[in-house]
C-alpha positions as protocol buffer text, in pm:
chain_id: "A"
residue {
  index: 1
  type: UNK
  ca { x: 12930 y: -14247 z: -12739 }
}
residue {
  index: 2
  type: UNK
  ca { x: 12929 y: -14440 z: -13067 }
}
residue {
  index: 3
  type: UNK
  ca { x: 13180 y: -14372 z: -13323 }
}
residue {
  index: 4
  type: UNK
  ca { x: 12969 y: -14347 z: -13688 }
}
residue {
  index: 5
  type: UNK
  ca { x: 13156 y: -14367 z: -14025 }
}
residue {
  index: 6
  type: UNK
  ca { x: 12979 y: -14268 z: -14395 }
}
residue {
  index: 7
  type: UNK
  ca { x: 13121 y: -14229 z: -14708 }
}
residue {
  index: 8
  type: UNK
  ca { x: 12902 y: -14122 z: -15030 }
}
residue {
  index: 9
  type: UNK
  ca { x: 13000 y: -14054 z: -15406 }
}
residue {
  index: 10
  type: UNK
  ca { x: 12785 y: -13759 z: -15458 }
}
residue {
  index: 11
  type: UNK
  ca { x: 12659 y: -13677 z: -15773 }
}
residue {
  index: 12
  type: UNK
  ca { x: 12855 y: -13384 z: -15958 }
}
residue {
  index: 13
  type: UNK
  ca { x: 12732 y: -13024 z: -15944 }
}
residue {
  index: 14
  type: UNK
  ca { x: 12445 y: -13130 z: -15663 }
}
residue {
  index: 15
  type: UNK
  ca { x: 12419 y: -13054 z: -15321 }
}
residue {
  index: 16
  type: UNK
  ca { x: 12461 y: -13378 z: -15134 }
}
residue {
  index: 17
  type: UNK
  ca { x: 12379 y: -13466 z: -14786 }
}
residue {
  index: 18
  type: UNK
  ca { x: 12679 y: -13656 z: -14647 }
}
residue {
  index: 19
  type: UNK
  ca { x: 12523 y: -13698 z: -14303 }
}
residue {
  index: 20
  type: UNK
  ca { x: 12259 y: -13566 z: -14072 }
}
residue {
  index: 21
  type: UNK
  ca { x: 12268 y: -13554 z: -13716 }
}
residue {
  index: 22
  type: UNK
  ca { x: 11985 y: -13792 z: -13546 }
}
residue {
  index: 23
  type: UNK
  ca { x: 11705 y: -13649 z: -13369 }
}
residue {
  index: 24
  type: UNK
  ca { x: 11824 y: -13637 z: -12979 }
}
residue {
  index: 25
  type: UNK
  ca { x: 12188 y: -13649 z: -13066 }
}
residue {
  index: 26
  type: UNK
  ca { x: 12503 y: -13445 z: -13093 }
}
residue {
  index: 27
  type: UNK
  ca { x: 12773 y: -13540 z: -13272 }
}
residue {
  index: 28
  type: UNK
  ca { x: 13189 y: -13488 z: -13334 }
}
residue {
  index: 29
  type: UNK
  ca { x: 13307 y: -13447 z: -13641 }
}
residue {
  index: 30
  type: UNK
  ca { x: 13621 y: -13544 z: -13613 }
}
residue {
  index: 31
  type: UNK
  ca { x: 13756 y: -13687 z: -13949 }
}
residue {
  index: 32
  type: UNK
  ca { x: 13696 y: -13636 z: -14326 }
}
residue {
  index: 33
  type: UNK
  ca { x: 13855 y: -13794 z: -14625 }
}
residue {
  index: 34
  type: UNK
  ca { x: 13796 y: -13619 z: -14972 }
}
residue {
  index: 35
  type: UNK
  ca { x: 13944 y: -13781 z: -15270 }
}
residue {
  index: 36
  type: UNK
  ca { x: 13904 y: -13719 z: -15676 }
}
residue {
  index: 37
  type: UNK
  ca { x: 13878 y: -13993 z: -15842 }
}
residue {
  index: 38
  type: UNK
  ca { x: 13835 y: -13793 z: -16210 }
}
residue {
  index: 39
  type: UNK
  ca { x: 14046 y: -13802 z: -16455 }
}
residue {
  index: 40
  type: UNK
  ca { x: 14103 y: -13436 z: -16416 }
}
residue {
  index: 41
  type: UNK
  ca { x: 14149 y: -13118 z: -16171 }
}
residue {
  index: 42
  type: UNK
  ca { x: 13803 y: -13058 z: -15994 }
}
residue {
  index: 43
  type: UNK
  ca { x: 13664 y: -12885 z: -15706 }
}
residue {
  index: 44
  type: UNK
  ca { x: 13484 y: -12929 z: -15423 }
}
residue {
  index: 45
  type: UNK
  ca { x: 13288 y: -12747 z: -15166 }
}
residue {
  index: 46
  type: UNK
  ca { x: 13224 y: -12893 z: -14806 }
}
residue {
  index: 47
  type: UNK
  ca { x: 12970 y: -12715 z: -14575 }
}
residue {
  index: 48
  type: UNK
  ca { x: 12865 y: -12757 z: -14210 }
}
residue {
  index: 49
  type: UNK
  ca { x: 12427 y: -12688 z: -14187 }
}
residue {
  index: 50
  type: UNK
  ca { x: 12381 y: -12548 z: -13856 }
}
residue {
  index: 51
  type: UNK
  ca { x: 12003 y: -12632 z: -13832 }
}
residue {
  index: 52
  type: UNK
  ca { x: 11944 y: -12437 z: -13519 }
}
residue {
  index: 53
  type: UNK
  ca { x: 12068 y: -12071 z: -13745 }
}
residue {
  index: 54
  type: UNK
  ca { x: 11933 y: -12193 z: -14051 }
}
residue {
  index: 55
  type: UNK
  ca { x: 12240 y: -12125 z: -14226 }
}
residue {
  index: 56
  type: UNK
  ca { x: 12548 y: -12313 z: -14389 }
}
residue {
  index: 57
  type: UNK
  ca { x: 12892 y: -12245 z: -14312 }
}
residue {
  index: 58
  type: UNK
  ca { x: 13190 y: -12323 z: -14589 }
}
residue {
  index: 59
  type: UNK
  ca { x: 13486 y: -12567 z: -14461 }
}
residue {
  index: 60
  type: UNK
  ca { x: 13598 y: -12537 z: -14805 }
}
residue {
  index: 61
  type: UNK
  ca { x: 13479 y: -12340 z: -15093 }
}
residue {
  index: 62
  type: UNK
  ca { x: 13565 y: -12466 z: -15455 }
}
residue {
  index: 63
  type: UNK
  ca { x: 13876 y: -12647 z: -15329 }
}
residue {
  index: 64
  type: UNK
  ca { x: 14062 y: -12751 z: -15645 }
}
residue {
  index: 65
  type: UNK
  ca { x: 14222 y: -13103 z: -15609 }
}
residue {
  index: 66
  type: UNK
  ca { x: 14420 y: -13283 z: -15888 }
}
residue {
  index: 67
  type: UNK
  ca { x: 14328 y: -13614 z: -16016 }
}
residue {
  index: 68
  type: UNK
  ca { x: 14366 y: -13883 z: -15792 }
}
residue {
  index: 69
  type: UNK
  ca { x: 14423 y: -13660 z: -15513 }
}
residue {
  index: 70
  type: UNK
  ca { x: 14309 y: -13667 z: -15149 }
}
residue {
  index: 71
  type: UNK
  ca { x: 14288 y: -13459 z: -14890 }
}
residue {
  index: 72
  type: UNK
  ca { x: 14220 y: -13567 z: -14510 }
}
residue {
  index: 73
  type: UNK
  ca { x: 14125 y: -13351 z: -14222 }
}
residue {
  index: 74
  type: UNK
  ca { x: 14155 y: -13451 z: -13881 }
}
residue {
  index: 75
  type: UNK
  ca { x: 14290 y: -13321 z: -13543 }
}
residue {
  index: 76
  type: UNK
  ca { x: 14027 y: -13113 z: -13443 }
}
residue {
  index: 77
  type: UNK
  ca { x: 13652 y: -13178 z: -13418 }
}
residue {
  index: 78
  type: UNK
  ca { x: 13331 y: -12960 z: -13523 }
}
residue {
  index: 79
  type: UNK
  ca { x: 13037 y: -13014 z: -13257 }
}
residue {
  index: 80
  type: UNK
  ca { x: 12704 y: -13062 z: -13421 }
}
residue {
  index: 81
  type: UNK
  ca { x: 12345 y: -13091 z: -13288 }
}
residue {
  index: 82
  type: UNK
  ca { x: 12008 y: -13239 z: -13403 }
}
residue {
  index: 83
  type: UNK
  ca { x: 11978 y: -13181 z: -13722 }
}
residue {
  index: 84
  type: UNK
  ca { x: 12273 y: -13033 z: -13812 }
}
residue {
  index: 85
  type: UNK
  ca { x: 12437 y: -13169 z: -14171 }
}
residue {
  index: 86
  type: UNK
  ca { x: 12760 y: -13242 z: -14349 }
}
residue {
  index: 87
  type: UNK
  ca { x: 12709 y: -13131 z: -14727 }
}
residue {
  index: 88
  type: UNK
  ca { x: 12924 y: -13130 z: -15030 }
}
residue {
  index: 89
  type: UNK
  ca { x: 12903 y: -13000 z: -15370 }
}
residue {
  index: 90
  type: UNK
  ca { x: 13139 y: -13111 z: -15674 }
}
residue {
  index: 91
  type: UNK
  ca { x: 13196 y: -12985 z: -16004 }
}
residue {
  index: 92
  type: UNK
  ca { x: 13023 y: -13073 z: -16307 }
}
residue {
  index: 93
  type: UNK
  ca { x: 13185 y: -13375 z: -16475 }
}
residue {
  index: 94
  type: UNK
  ca { x: 13372 y: -13486 z: -16122 }
}
residue {
  index: 95
  type: UNK
  ca { x: 13378 y: -13824 z: -15957 }
}
residue {
  index: 96
  type: UNK
  ca { x: 13476 y: -13803 z: -15559 }
}
residue {
  index: 97
  type: UNK
  ca { x: 13463 y: -14011 z: -15250 }
}
residue {
  index: 98
  type: UNK
  ca { x: 13366 y: -13863 z: -14958 }
}
residue {
  index: 99
  type: UNK
  ca { x: 13402 y: -14025 z: -14610 }
}
residue {
  index: 100
  type: UNK
  ca { x: 13365 y: -13882 z: -14285 }
}
residue {
  index: 101
  type: UNK
  ca { x: 13339 y: -14001 z: -13903 }
}
residue {
  index: 102
  type: UNK
  ca { x: 13133 y: -13883 z: -13582 }
}
residue {
  index: 103
  type: UNK
  ca { x: 13172 y: -13949 z: -13259 }
}
residue {
  index: 104
  type: UNK
  ca { x: 12777 y: -13966 z: -13173 }
}
residue {
  index: 105
  type: UNK
  ca { x: 12625 y: -13922 z: -12817 }
}
residue {
  index: 106
  type: UNK
  ca { x: 12299 y: -13933 z: -12700 }
}
residue {
  index: 107
  type: UNK
  ca { x: 12081 y: -13681 z: -12571 }
}
residue {
  index: 108
  type: UNK
  ca { x: 12122 y: -13311 z: -12593 }
}
residue {
  index: 109
  type: UNK
  ca { x: 12437 y: -13107 z: -12454 }
}
residue {
  index: 110
  type: UNK
  ca { x: 12312 y: -12861 z: -12198 }
}
């Protein structure tokens, strides 16, 4: 197992890929911080893209966050396989910080 942390400041109103599980690996997504650094309340949508199903699943949909607020997810995890992605879309005119940690494992689960 190798822990991996990633951080992005997504472009507002644009689907942004935060992390893609590399080929030959699976990951346990176990931590996420979202922080609205904008001076007003804005929304964020977070999704898991399941490559094997070619489908996206919302984790948060147009979640409203006040100025300077943050949200932390931990205490459980999502199993992601190679090619799966964590993606976000933020409201127009917003600035967010998105941080996530994954436990990366070699070879596919059986």
